[in-house]
C-alpha positions as CSV (number, residue, x, y, z in Angstrom):
1,M,3.3,-101.2,6.3
2,Q,1.7,-97.8,5.7
3,I,4.0,-95.3,4.0
4,T,3.4,-91.6,4.9
5,I,4.8,-88.8,2.8
6,S,4.5,-85.1,3.4
7,N,3.2,-82.6,0.9
8,K,6.6,-81.0,0.9
9,Q,8.2,-84.2,-0.2
10,R,5.4,-84.9,-2.7
11,N,6.0,-81.5,-4.2
12,L,9.6,-82.4,-4.8
13,S,8.6,-85.1,-7.3
14,G,8.8,-83.5,-10.7
15,C,6.1,-84.6,-13.1
16,C,8.8,-85.6,-15.6
17,G,10.4,-88.1,-13.2
18,L,13.2,-85.9,-11.7
19,Y,13.3,-85.6,-8.0
20,C,13.9,-81.9,-7.2
21,G,15.6,-82.7,-3.8
22,L,18.5,-84.2,-5.7
23,C,19.1,-81.3,-8.0
24,S,21.9,-78.8,-7.5
25,K,19.6,-75.9,-8.4
26,F,17.3,-77.0,-5.5
27,Q,20.3,-77.6,-3.1
28,S,21.9,-74.3,-3.9
29,K,22.0,-71.4,-1.5
30,A,22.2,-68.8,-4.3
31,P,19.5,-66.3,-5.0
32,S,18.7,-68.2,-8.2
33,R,17.8,-71.3,-6.2
34,C,14.9,-73.4,-7.5
35,I,12.2,-74.3,-5.0
36,G,11.0,-77.3,-7.0
37,C,8.8,-77.5,-10.1
38,K,5.5,-78.0,-8.2
39,Q,6.0,-75.0,-6.0
40,G,5.9,-71.4,-7.0
41,E,5.3,-70.1,-10.5
42,Q,8.6,-70.9,-12.2
43,H,7.2,-74.2,-13.6
44,S,4.7,-72.5,-15.9
45,W,7.3,-72.3,-18.7
46,C,7.6,-76.1,-18.7
47,S,5.7,-77.8,-21.5
48,I,5.8,-81.1,-19.7
49,W,4.3,-79.6,-16.5
50,N,1.6,-77.8,-18.5
51,C,0.6,-81.1,-20.2
52,C,0.9,-83.4,-17.2
53,V,-0.5,-81.2,-14.4
54,K,-2.5,-78.4,-16.0
55,K,-4.0,-80.2,-19.0
56,H,-4.5,-83.7,-17.6
57,G,-4.4,-83.3,-13.9
58,F,-1.8,-85.9,-13.3
59,E,0.8,-85.9,-10.5
60,T,3.5,-87.4,-12.7
61,C,3.8,-88.5,-16.3
62,A,3.8,-92.1,-15.1
63,E,0.0,-91.9,-14.9
64,C,-0.2,-91.1,-18.6
65,G,-1.0,-94.0,-21.0
66,D,0.6,-92.1,-23.9
67,I,4.0,-91.6,-22.3
68,S,5.9,-93.9,-24.7
69,S,4.7,-91.9,-27.7
70,C,4.4,-88.5,-26.1
71,E,5.6,-85.8,-28.5
72,I,6.6,-83.4,-25.7
73,F,8.8,-86.1,-24.2
74,L,10.3,-86.9,-27.6
75,R,10.9,-83.3,-28.4
76,R,12.4,-82.6,-24.9
77,K,14.3,-85.9,-25.0
78,V,13.1,-86.8,-21.5
79,G,13.3,-90.5,-22.3
80,E,17.1,-90.0,-22.6
81,W,17.4,-88.1,-19.3
82,I,18.9,-90.3,-16.7
83,P,17.4,-90.9,-14.2
84,A,14.0,-89.3,-15.3
85,A,12.9,-92.1,-17.6
86,D,14.0,-94.8,-15.1
87,N,12.3,-92.9,-12.3
88,L,9.0,-92.8,-14.2
89,R,9.2,-96.6,-14.7
90,Q,9.9,-97.1,-11.0
91,I,6.9,-94.8,-10.1
92,E,4.7,-96.8,-12.4
93,E,5.9,-100.1,-11.0
94,A,6.3,-99.4,-7.2
95,G,3.9,-96.4,-6.8
96,L,4.7,-92.8,-6.0
97,K,4.8,-93.3,-2.2
98,N,7.4,-96.1,-2.4
99,W,9.5,-94.1,-4.9
100,L,9.3,-91.0,-2.7
101,K,10.5,-93.0,0.3
102,E,13.7,-94.0,-1.6
103,Q,14.2,-90.4,-2.9
104,K,13.9,-89.1,0.7
105,E,16.7,-91.5,1.7
106,R,18.8,-90.4,-1.3
107,Q,18.3,-86.7,-0.4
108,G,19.4,-87.4,3.2
109,V,22.6,-89.0,1.9
110,L,23.1,-86.1,-0.5
111,E,22.7,-83.5,2.3
112,R,25.3,-85.4,4.5
113,L,27.7,-85.4,1.6
114,L,27.2,-81.7,1.0
115,R,27.6,-80.9,4.6
116,D,30.7,-83.0,5.3
117,Y,32.5,-83.3,2.0
118,N,31.7,-80.3,-0.2
119,E,34.7,-78.0,-0.7
120,G,32.6,-75.7,-2.8
121,R,33.0,-77.5,-6.1
122,S,31.4,-80.9,-5.6
123,M,27.6,-80.1,-5.4
124,G,26.8,-81.1,-8.9
125,F,28.9,-84.3,-8.7
126,Y,27.2,-85.4,-5.4
127,C,23.8,-84.6,-6.8
128,T,24.5,-86.8,-9.8
129,V,25.8,-89.6,-7.6
130,C,22.8,-89.6,-5.4
131,A,20.4,-89.5,-8.3
132,R,22.0,-92.3,-10.3
133,M,23.8,-94.8,-7.9
134,P,22.1,-97.3,-5.7
135,V,22.0,-96.0,-2.1
136,E,23.8,-99.1,-0.8
137,S,26.7,-98.5,-3.2
138,I,26.9,-94.8,-2.1
139,N,26.9,-95.8,1.6
140,M,29.7,-98.4,1.0
141,A,31.8,-95.8,-0.9
142,V,31.2,-93.3,2.0
143,D,32.4,-95.9,4.5
144,E,35.5,-96.7,2.4
145,A,36.3,-93.0,2.1
146,K,35.8,-92.4,5.9
147,K,38.2,-95.2,6.6
148,K,40.8,-93.8,4.2
149,I,40.4,-90.3,5.6
150,A,41.0,-91.7,9.1
151,D,43.9,-93.9,8.0
152,E,45.6,-90.9,6.3
153,R,44.8,-88.7,9.3
154,V,43.2,-86.0,7.2
155,R,42.3,-83.0,9.4
156,R,38.6,-82.4,10.0
157,S,38.9,-78.9,8.6
158,D,40.7,-80.1,5.3
159,L,37.6,-80.2,3.1
160,K,39.6,-80.2,-0.1
161,S,41.4,-83.4,0.8
162,K,38.3,-85.1,2.3
163,A,36.3,-84.2,-0.9
164,K,39.1,-85.6,-3.1
165,I,39.0,-88.9,-1.3
166,M,35.2,-89.1,-1.2
167,K,34.9,-88.3,-4.9
168,A,37.5,-91.0,-5.8
169,A,35.7,-93.6,-3.7
170,L,32.3,-92.7,-5.3
171,K,33.8,-92.8,-8.8
172,D,35.4,-96.2,-8.1
173,S,32.1,-97.5,-6.7
174,A,30.2,-96.2,-9.8
175,S,32.6,-97.8,-12.1
176,K,32.3,-101.2,-10.4
177,A,28.5,-100.8,-10.6
178,N,28.7,-99.8,-14.2
179,V,26.9,-96.5,-13.4
180,R,27.8,-93.5,-15.7
181,L,28.3,-90.3,-13.7
């Protein structure tokens, strides 16, 4: 099966392994919103971007043979960033196109959570959930929360109660999956 990805989606893959579409700074509506590290000029301060893209011409650090001993990564502690290090391993194993397909699915889930269950305080939490948890686990938790919302007859306009139920379901699912949020 041929996987097609757009330039817009490709530009949301940070060279360090983060996916910009799952970041609260990208999802924000504030004037300080980030448009992604491969777009605009704001990335020029990043030593990882300068090494990966500018110096070596790579799309991601997964292409670099020295990633395990990279001084920039060690200094910036990228290997400890979750999910950046795991994402780079997945990109290396599955390829960028396959990884981006999954990230696009995660971003769709995130955008639905933000649209339907964000009372104004949950963006960072939902971004973390969508970056770290398996999509199947997120979808199961969403289904459980929807059922509970219906069973408790929570009004459609009561975002605070809906968010509370959704966050509890997601935390429970993460705990069962041994995922640290």
